[in-house]
C-alpha positions as CSV (number, residue, x, y, z in Angstrom):
1,M,88.5,-15.9,53.8
2,S,89.0,-13.7,50.6
3,N,90.8,-14.6,47.7
4,E,91.6,-13.1,44.2
5,F,88.4,-14.8,42.7
6,D,86.0,-13.2,44.9
7,N,85.3,-10.3,42.4
8,Y,86.0,-12.3,39.3
9,G,83.0,-11.7,36.7
10,N,82.2,-8.1,38.1
11,D,84.8,-6.0,36.5
12,V,83.5,-4.5,33.3
13,K,85.7,-4.7,30.3
14,R,85.7,-2.4,27.1
15,I,86.0,-4.1,23.7
16,V,87.3,-1.8,21.1
17,F,88.1,-2.2,17.4
18,N,88.3,-0.3,14.3
19,V,86.0,-0.3,11.4
20,T,85.5,2.1,8.5
21,D,83.0,5.0,8.9
22,H,81.1,3.4,6.0
23,E,81.1,0.0,7.4
24,H,79.9,1.6,10.7
25,A,77.2,3.4,9.2
26,K,75.6,0.5,7.5
27,L,75.9,-1.3,10.8
28,I,73.8,1.5,12.7
29,V,71.3,1.5,9.9
30,R,70.7,-2.0,10.3
31,L,70.7,-2.1,14.0
32,R,68.3,0.6,14.3
33,H,66.0,-1.1,11.6
34,N,65.9,-4.1,14.1
35,S,65.7,-1.8,17.1
36,L,69.0,-2.7,18.6
37,T,71.8,-0.4,20.1
38,Q,75.4,-1.3,19.4
39,S,75.8,-2.4,22.8
40,E,72.8,-4.8,22.7
41,F,74.0,-6.1,19.6
42,F,77.2,-6.9,20.9
43,R,76.3,-8.3,24.1
44,A,74.0,-10.7,22.4
45,V,76.7,-11.9,20.2
46,I,79.1,-12.6,23.2
47,S,76.2,-14.4,24.9
48,G,75.7,-16.7,21.8
49,V,79.3,-17.2,21.5
50,N,80.0,-18.0,25.3
51,G,76.8,-19.9,25.2
52,N,77.5,-22.1,22.1
53,D,74.6,-21.0,20.4
54,E,74.3,-23.0,17.1
55,N,73.5,-19.8,15.0
56,I,76.5,-18.2,16.2
57,L,78.8,-21.3,16.0
58,N,77.7,-21.7,12.2
59,F,78.4,-18.3,11.4
60,I,81.8,-18.6,12.9
61,N,82.5,-21.8,11.3
62,T,81.7,-20.1,7.9
63,C,84.0,-17.3,8.9
64,V,86.8,-19.8,9.8
65,T,86.4,-21.4,6.7
66,E,86.6,-18.5,4.6
67,K,89.7,-17.2,6.5
68,Q,91.1,-20.7,6.3
69,S,92.4,-20.3,9.7
70,L,91.6,-23.7,10.9
71,N,91.9,-26.9,9.0
72,K,88.8,-29.0,8.4
73,V,90.0,-31.9,10.8
74,R,90.3,-29.4,13.7
75,M,87.1,-27.6,12.8
76,K,85.5,-31.2,12.9
77,K,86.9,-32.0,16.3
78,N,85.6,-28.6,17.8
79,N,82.2,-29.3,16.7
80,T,82.4,-32.8,17.9
81,L,83.5,-31.6,21.4
82,I,80.7,-29.1,21.5
83,S,78.2,-31.5,20.4
84,K,79.4,-34.0,23.1
85,G,79.5,-31.2,25.9
86,K,75.9,-30.3,25.2
87,K,74.9,-33.8,25.2
88,L,76.5,-34.4,28.5
89,S,75.0,-31.4,29.9
90,D,71.4,-32.6,28.7
91,D,72.0,-36.0,29.9
92,F,72.9,-34.8,33.5
93,G,70.5,-32.1,33.5
94,F,72.7,-29.3,34.1
95,D,71.5,-25.6,33.0
96,N,74.0,-22.8,32.8
97,T,73.4,-21.4,36.3
98,E,74.3,-24.9,37.8
99,L,77.4,-25.3,35.5
100,E,78.5,-21.7,36.6
101,D,77.9,-22.8,40.3
102,I,80.1,-26.0,39.7
103,F,83.0,-23.8,38.2
104,D,82.9,-21.5,41.1
105,L,83.2,-24.4,43.5
106,I,86.1,-25.7,41.7
107,A,87.9,-22.3,41.6
108,Q,87.1,-22.0,45.3
109,E,88.7,-25.3,46.1
110,H,91.6,-25.0,43.6
111,P,92.4,-21.3,43.5
112,D,95.8,-22.0,41.7
113,L,93.8,-23.4,38.7
């Protein structure tokens, strides 16, 4: 029995945004210095965001604070929820693959979610 979630996660998406030519040139120079392509860099950042990498989260928190888009109470709540989630994951011994499998099972059982 096939459903709409069978191909989920297999479609490739393109992320596009604009920067000045000067910003782009500086990025390319820095990435080449570190032997990274643009694709490798942005995939690593996305992986870090999706994986709740502490370094990336700290960077995002700094950006948010500078932009003042979230108040301190909401930021603290976000950080507390992420910490609790990591602790629960560690306590139950789940790794990312097992968590993805759990979400896949939930999606199969409840396709309307």
